[in-house]
KOLTIPA-851582 format. One record per residue: x, y, z of N, C-alpha, C, O in turn. Coordinates in steps of 0.1 Angstrom, whole numbers, plus 5000, padded with zeros to 4 digits. Atoms other than C-alpha are relative to their C-alpha. Layout:
KOLTIPA-851582
XYZXYZXYZXYZ;...
//
This chain:
KOLTIPA-851582
500549895000500249985000500550135000501550145005;498849885001501450334993499550165007499450275002;501149884990499550565020501350095002500750205005;499449944997502650745026501150074985502350114986;499149985011503750814987500050144998501050204996;499749805002502651194985500850065009501250175004;498749954993505151285011501149964996502150005001;498750045009507651114988499950114988500850194985;500049945012506251284959500250145004500850224996;499549874993506651624984500950004999501350094992;498449994994510051554992500850034983501850094981;499450015012510551514951499550124992500250164982;500449885005508651824942501150115008501550195000;499149914996511152044966501049984994501550084989;498849995003514051914955500350004983501350014977;500049955018513151944917499550114995499550134983;500749865001511552284921500650084987499750114979;499749945009513752454898499849974987499850054978;500050045014513352244870498649994998498250004986;501449995001509652224876499550134996498650144988;500549855000509352614879500450024985499750094978;499849955017511352624842498849924990498249974981;501450075006508752354830498950084997498650094986;501349955000505652554839500150114991499450134981;500249855008506752884828500450004984500150084975;499950015016508152764795499249944991499349944979;501250065004505052584790498750135001497950144992;500649864997503152924802500150094991499350194988;499749865012504853124776499549974986499650064977;500550045016503252934745498049985004497249924998;501950025000499352954757499850135008500750185015;500849904995497053224769499249945018498249895022;500850064988496653134807498850065003498650174997;501149964997493153174821500250125013501150105021;499749884992492853514844499949955013500849975021;499850084987491653294873499449874995498949854984;500650114997490652954883500149905010501149885016;499850114989489752674905500149884997499849854985;499750125008490652334903499949905016500449925027;500550084988489152034925500649874999500549804990;498850114997491851764939499349885006498849925017;500250124991490751414951501449965004502149934995;499350074994493251284974499949845008499349825019;500350164995493250884981501349965011501249865017;499050024993496550915001501049904992502249914996;499250055008498150684975500150074990501150054984;500149935013497450904948499350155002498450165011;501149904998495951264942499850064986500850094979;500349965014494351384910499250124999498650155009;500749895004492851694894498749944992498649884982;501750055008488951624887498950084994497850054989;500749895009487851954876500850114999501750125008;499449875001488952264866498750104997497750054992;500949945001486652564866500750164996501550225003;499349875005487552884847498850135002499050234995;501149924990484653094863499649985013498549965016;500050084989484953014894499550115012499850225013;500749954990482653104927501149985011502249935010;499250054991483853084959501150065007501750015016;498849934997486353364965499750065013500650145017;500649964988484353444998500649895010500849925022;499650114994485653105009501650005007502049965018;498749984997489253185008500450075012499650155018;499149954987491853295038500050174997500550234988;500049835005491353665040501550035002501850144999;498749924998495353675049501150004983502250054981;499650005012495753585010499750124990500050124979;501149925006493753895002501350114990501250144979;499049895007497054134995500649934986500749964974;499250065014498653884974499349984988499849984977;501150055012495553794952500150134992500350134980;500349895008495254174945501550054991501550124981;498549955005499054224936499949884986500149924975;499950095012498653884913498850044990498950034978;501149945013495354034894500450104995500450124983;499049865009497054374889501049934991500649924979;498750075009500154194874499849924987500749894979;500250085011498253984851499150084992499050064980;501049905012495654244837501050104996500850154985;498949895012498854484829500849934995501650004987;499250085010500854204814499249974989499749994978;500950025011497654114792499550094996499450084983;500949875005495854414787500650155001500050254996;499549875002498054684792499450095011499150065022;500949904992496555014806498550015009497950115007;501249994994493554964827499850065012500450045023;500549964986491655154851498749955002498649935014;501450044998488155054850499649864997500149814987;500050165003487154684851498149985006497650015017;501550064996483254544850500149854997500549784989;500450154994482354254866498849944992497950034991;501450035003479554044849500149865006500849775002;500150174989478453744878498749914987498349924976;501450095003475653484871499250065002499550185003;501249935001472153584872499549975014498550035018;500850084992471653384903500450115013501050075023;499749894987471953734928499049995012499050085020;500850034990469353594951500849925012500649925024;499350114992471953324963500850115008501450205002;499649934994473253494991501549985002502250085004;498750075002476453294991500950054989502050084991;499549935015477153434953500250095004501450125003;499749855001476853764963501350005008502350055003;498549964994479553744988501149934992502249974995;499050015011481653584962500550094993501750114992;500249915009480853854939500850105011501850165006;499449854992481954114967501249975001501950064997;498550064998485353914975500650034987501650104987;499449975012486053924939500350154996501450194993;499949875002485154294936501050035008502050095002;499149954992487354354966501549984995502450074996;498849995006490354204949500350074991501350144993;500349925012489754364917500650165007501750215004;500149874997489554714934501750015011502550105013;498549974994492754624958501149994991502250014995;499050015006494654574927500250154994501150194986;499949825005494054954921499250024993499250154991;501149975008491154934897498650065008498150065019;501949954995487655114896499149894996499149874984;500750095002485154824897498750015000498250075010;501849965000481354834889499749844996500549764990;500750155003479154494886498850024992498050124996;500949985014476754464854499349875006499749795015;500950125000473954214853499549964985499350074979;500350025009472954044822498449994997497949935007;501550044997468954014812499650134998500250234995;501049865001466054234814499850025014499849935023;500449974987465154434844499050154998499250244990;501149864998462154714853501250105002501350204995;499649894998464754894869501550024994501849924986;499150015003468255024861501249945005502149924998;499550074989470154864892499349915004498349894998;500450124994469454564912500949995009502149985006;499250014990470454544946500149845004499349765001;499950164994471654194963500850025011501750105012;499449954988472354134997500849855004500349745001;499050124999475153875007499749925018498549945022;500250094990475153655039500450095016500050055027;499249904991476853925063499050145000499350235006;500849905002473854175052500450134989499650204985;499949915009475954395029499349984988498949874984;501050015009474254485001500950084985501550194987;499549975009475654504963499250064991498050024991;500749955012474454704933500749984989501950004987;499650045012474454564900499150094989498050124991;500449925004473954764873499849944985500649864980;500450035012472054734840500950014988501650114988;498950025009474154644808499550114987498450094982;500449995014473954864777500850004991501749934995;499250045013475854874743499350134988498250154983;499849915012476655144718500749984988501650054989;499250045011478155034687500949915009500449885020;499450094994480954794698500450045017501449975022;499849934989480954994732499049905013497849875010;500850024991479454834764500350075011501450105013;499949914984478855024797498949965008497849925004;500950014987477154994831499350135006499650165017;500549894994474955304835501350104995501750054984;498949915003477855584830501649955001502650014999;499050115001480355314833500749944991500349834988;499650065011482455244807501549935001502649995002;498950074995485054964814500950014990500550034978;498850055009488454914798500049865000500449804990;499850155002488254544806498849945010498549985021;501150084993485454324815500149855002500349774993;499650094993485854034839499149905001498649895013;501450074997482953764833500349895012501449845015;499750104989482253534862498849944995498249915005;500950055009479553394841500549904989501349924980;499150135004480253064829499049974984499049864978;500749995015477953144795499549845000499749784989;500650165006476352764797498850034992498549944984;501049995011473452904778500350064985499550084976;499549985012475653024751500450195001500250265011;499649894995476853384746498950114993498750134981;500849915005474553664746500450124989501550164989;499749905011474453924716500950155007501950225003;499249864994475354224738501350035006501950135010;498549995000478654074744500949964988502149924990;499450085010479453964708500350134995499750244996;499449905010481754164689500250175006500050285000;499749884994482754414715501550054998502449974997;498549924999485954644714500949995012502150005012;499150054986486754574750500549885000499949794994;499950144994488654284761499249945012499050005023;500650104990486854024779500949895005501549834997;499250144993488553754801499249975013498850045022;499750115007487953474805499350034984498250094983;500749945011487353504767498449924998498049835006;501150065000484053404755499749864995498849784998;500050115005484853114736500249875010499949755008;500150114994485652944764498849965009499149865016;501349994995482152944780499649834999500249754991;500250135000480352614788499349964986499449854983;500550015015478652644752500849964993500449954981;498850055010481752534737500949935006501449854998;499250094992484052374766499349904998498149884996;500450134996484352044769500949915004502049894997;499550064989485351814797501349914995502449954999;499350085009487151534775500850074994501950004994;498649945009489451784753500850045013501949985014;499549964989490451944788500749905007501649935013;499350104993491451604801501149944992502249914996;498950055010493251494770501550065000502550004999;499249904998495351804775500849965010502049925010;499450034985495751744812501249905003502249915009;499250154997497051394810501350004993502449954997;498650005006499551474783500950085008502150055009;498849884991501051774808500449925013501649945018;499550084990500951524836501049935001501849925011;499250145004502751244819501550115001502550085007;498649945000505551534813500350055014501550055020;499349954985505451674848500149875012500549895024;499850144995505351294861501749964999502549925008;498850065004508651224840501050125012502150085018;498749924996510451534856500549925014501649885017;499850044984509651394893500449814999500549755010;500050105003510251044878499349875013499649795022;500950104995507150884888498649954993498050024985;501250065010504250684874498750164999498250235008;501249885003501650954859498649965007497950035013;501450044990498650754874500050055016499050095021;500349964987499350844907499850195002499550255013;500249855002499051244897498750014992498450124989;500949955009495851174875499149895001499449785007;501150095002492551004868499849964984499850044974;500750075012491550764841498950024997498050025005;501149925006489050904819500049964986501049944980;500750045016487050804786499050105002498750165012;501049955006484450964767498949904991499249814983;501350045009480850864751499550154999499750245007;500449915007479051084730498549964997498149855001;501350035001475151084718499649885007499549765002;500550074991473850934750498850095005498750215005;501550004992470350964766499449925007499049805005;500150114986469650864800498349964997497949854999;501650015000465450924793499949904987498849864989;500650075010465150694761500849905002500549804995;499050114999468250454771501050014987501949934986;499050015012470050564736501450025008501750095017;498649984996473650514740500349915012501549895014;499950054990473450324771501149915000502149905008;498950145000475150004759501350084999502250065007;498449985001478250204744500250075015501250025021;499449974986478450394779500649915009501849905014;499650124989478350084800501449934994502149885002;498450045009481549964776500850105006501750065014;499049914995483050274785500350015016501350075021;499849984985482450244824500849845001501849825008;499250104994483549874823501750004996502649935001;498449965005486949994804500550045011501449985018;499049954989487750224830500349945014501349955021;499950124986487049964859500949934998501849935006;499150085005488949754841501650055004502649995009;498549995004491949944835500450095015501650135016;499549974989491850094873500249855009501349835015;499750114995491649754885501149954998501649895007;498650035006494849674866500950075009501750015016;499349914989496149984884500149965015501149985021;499950034987495249874918501149885005501749875015;499350114998496949524914501450064997502350045005;498649955002500149694899500450075011501650065013;499349964989500549894932499449975010499150055019;500650034988498949694956498850055006498850045018;501149934992495649864965499149885001498949804992;501250094998493049634980498550115002497850135012;501549924999489949854970499149984988499549934977;501050045011487049834949499850114989498950194992;500149885011487150074918498850024996498149924992;500849945002484550304912499850114989500850184991;499949895008483750574883498950105006498150095015;501049884996482050894884499850034982500550024972;500849975016480050974852499250124997497950134999;500449855001479451334844500150064985500750034975;500449935014478051554820501550044997502350065006;498849945005480951664796499950164999500950234996;499549835000480152034797498950065014498150165015;500549964987478852034833500650085008501850095008;499049934990479452264860499049985016498249895016;500750014992478052324896499549865007498449855013;500450144994478151964906498749954995498249875003;500650055007475651894885499649894990500249924980;500150115008474551584865501449925002502349914993;499050124998477151334880499749895010499249905021;500450134994476650984891501149905004502249914999;498750074994478850724911499649854995498749785000;500350165004478750374895501449925002502649975000;498650114996480950054906499949884987500749804983;500350125010479249834879499950034987499850154988;500749975010478449864843498549974998497750024990;501750034998475049724849499650085004498550115000;500849884995474350014869499150094988497950134987;500449915011474050194836498849944993497950014991;500650105008472349924817498450005007497450005000;501150024992469649914843499650155010498950155020;500549874995469250294853498950025005497950014997;501349974994466750364876499350155000500150244996;500749905003464350654876500950125010500950235005;499049914993466650854900501150054991501350174988;498949945009469750834879499450054988499750174989;500649985009467850894849499650145000499850204990;500349854995466651244865501150064999501350154991;498949944996469851304878500750064988501050184987;499149985014471651294842499250074989499750074977;501050005010468551434822501050144996501650164986;499449855007470051804819501050075014501050045026;498949954994473052014834499650145005498550185004;500349884998473352364848499150104986499450104974;500649925010470952594828499049924991498649964981;501350105006468352294818500749914985500349824979;499050115012471352164790499849874999500449815009;500150135003470551834778501249945002502249964996;498950095002472751584788500249884988499749774990;499350115011474551394754501049964997501449894988;498250044999477951364763500450045014500250135022;499550024985479651224793501149964997501449924986;498650034997483051184806500149885012499749915023;500050134988483450834827501550035001502350034992;498849974994486450934851500149865015499349825023;499550074990488150704874499750065016500250175020;500349944988486750754910501149975011501449875016;498449974991489950904932499349995015498750105018;500950014988488250794968500850135009502050145009;499349884992488951124992500049945012499049915018;499850034988490651015021500050145011500050135023;500049894990490751375036498650005009497449955005;501350034987488451405069500450145009501450175016;499849864993487651785080499149995006498049965003;501249994982485951795115499149874997497849864996;500850145003485151415108499150004988498249924986;500950025013483451495074500949974990502150004991;499050035015484951395039500150124993499150184990;499249895005486851665023500750014990501749934992;499350005008488451754992500850144998500250255000;499449864999491052044986499350064985498949984977;500249925009490052314961501050134997500850215006;498649905003493152554948499450084989498750044979;500449915007492552874935500950084997501750115006;498649955010495253054908499050144996497850154996;500149885014495253404888501449974992502649974996;498550105011497653274859500349945012499749945022;499550094989499853064879500750045013501649985019;499849964987500053244909498949935012497749975014;500950074989498453024938499550135013500350185021;500749924991495953254959499349935010498950025017;500650074990494453044982499549854998500149774990;500750134999492152744988498949965011498850035021;500750074988489752555008499749874996500149814986;500550144996488252245018498849994996498150095000;501450025001484852135005499849875009500549775009;500050114987483551915033498149964997497350054993;501350055001480151705032500349895012501249815013;500050144992479251505061498749925000498449855009;500850115007476451335042500449914991499749834986;499650065010478751195020501249925003501949955013;498750084996481450925019501150034993500950134986;498949985007484850905003500149964985501049984977;500350035016483250764971498950084990498450044980;501349905004480651054964500550104994501750114993;499749895005480751354948499350115010498150115014;500349954988480851614974499650134997499150205006;500549855004480051924953498150024998497550054988;501650045000476051864965499850115009500650185014;500649924991473752054984500249935012500249815013;499850064986474552055022501950025000502350045012;498549985004478652085010500250165011499450255011;499449884991480652355037501250024995501749954986;498349985008484052485032500650055014500050095024;499349964987486952535056501350054995502149974990;498749965007489752755045501349935003501849885014;498950064997492552625036501550105005502050194998;499049884992495452805059501549935000501849825005;498750054998499052755055500850075013500750195014;499749914987500652845089500850104998500550205006;499049865005503253095075499250104998499550215003;500949885000500253305065498950035003498550155002;501049984993497353235081500149985018499249945025;500150074984498653175119499050095008498950045019;500749944992496353435133498549984993497850084991;501650025009493053295113499549925013500349845019;500450124991490753125140499849904993499549894981;499750145002491252775142498449954994498249864985;501250075005487152715138499950034987499149954982;500349955014487252895101501049934994500749934982;498950015009490452745089500649855002500949805013;499050134996491952395082501550014998502050024986;498550005005495752405085500649894995500649785001;499250135007497752185062501350024996501350084985;498649935003501352245057500649924987500949964976;499650115009502351895043499949984987500749904980;500450065017500751885008499950134995499150134985;500749925010500652224998500750014989500250074980;499150015014503452174972499449934990499549954978;500650075011501451904957498650044998498150004987;500849915003498452114959500050074988499250054979;499849905008499952414941500649934987500349984976;499750045014501852204915499149944989499149964977;501350055008498751984904499650154997500050194986;500849885009496752334900500450064993499850124984;499349915014499252484881500249934986500149994976;499950125011499652184857498450034996498450074985;501549995000495752224857499750114991498950104981;500249885009495952584845500849994988500350054978;499449985014498352524818499149944990499049984978;500650085012496052264804498850094997498550134986;500949855005493352544806500650094988500050114978;499349915007495852754790500149944984500150024974;500050095013496152494760498850004995498750014982;501550055004492252434758499750154995499250164984;500549865006491752824754500750024987500150034977;499550005014494352844727499449914986499449954975;500650095008492552544710498950084995498950114983;501449935001489052734713500050144993499250184985;500349885005489853074705501050044988500850144981;499349995011492753014679499949894995501049844995;500150175005491552654661500950044990501250154986;499750045009493352504637499350004988498349944988;500550015012492852574600499649884992499149894981;
//
């Protein structure tokens, strides 16, 4: 059993950090890195893997406040390096401003941007009777969102004409006409929204990068990745394509079982079946037998009917299930890391007391514990923070590799081959 293998990987990371930094920055120079990203990790004790990367991350309110100054500096450095002279920044969030926790996220993001020295305003997509809409966070703070206007190729929010537009809206339902063909730069780019992005493309790129990364560390890349396969043209409501999907489930289970034998792991493999364009933890199921797909019950069919924005699920990713051995306050947890460009700006543990180590934790009932490293957050209340120093470099390095993969994905979508 390889329960202490991650500590060995940590030691190799520290020993080979100069080579890793050179590799990271060499790769980063060839692709347009995302402005920001969050990446979900699963730590099985014997392996750790990126299982999702969000390019329109919420949850900034869950980060340790001690990272704030560093985050603001990173944001300014990124904006100046990518977009030049910028003074005014418009943030366009998701439409669910009635969600107080999401309002907290937008408020935290706005503080970061304004902390970088920019003038900030929040806009909103859609129609409204009033020119402004107010939304209240969990602590009672009120944010004002301004209706968007367009004149020619210039977007404004009231009398505020931004030099840069930051999207915190994943565009799952498509790109609104008001955002198309603007003269002002938009980040992340419109092309990377979930109307176009696909998980199978991302994980194909990520797997290639993880293999390169693992070769620097001289370790088996399986210890840093999750086996993934893809199936298209499926419909859980009519059972269309479920026979093909069951074969993919069987394949991933068999491949995982072989890896378990190779590494002496005595566990039962399982897989996550995910919407290929899914987010917010929606349209995800866990199975450990292909027969579960062929005999999908009503609950499973309903869960896999639509994703966020009621987008029909027709493509799915089959991903090796990495059991989460992290326990936070006796609840199953998983680390989520946040970055601006390649700069780590913080993280938290998503925890769920009602879910096991083999289940999706990004569901209703999950809570968060700020991931605080002792040298930066010594004064943070212990009730609010989970302290972890020994795996910091593993989390950080894998998150950086995840962002590199996103950069390659952005390059593909914004500059497709002719």
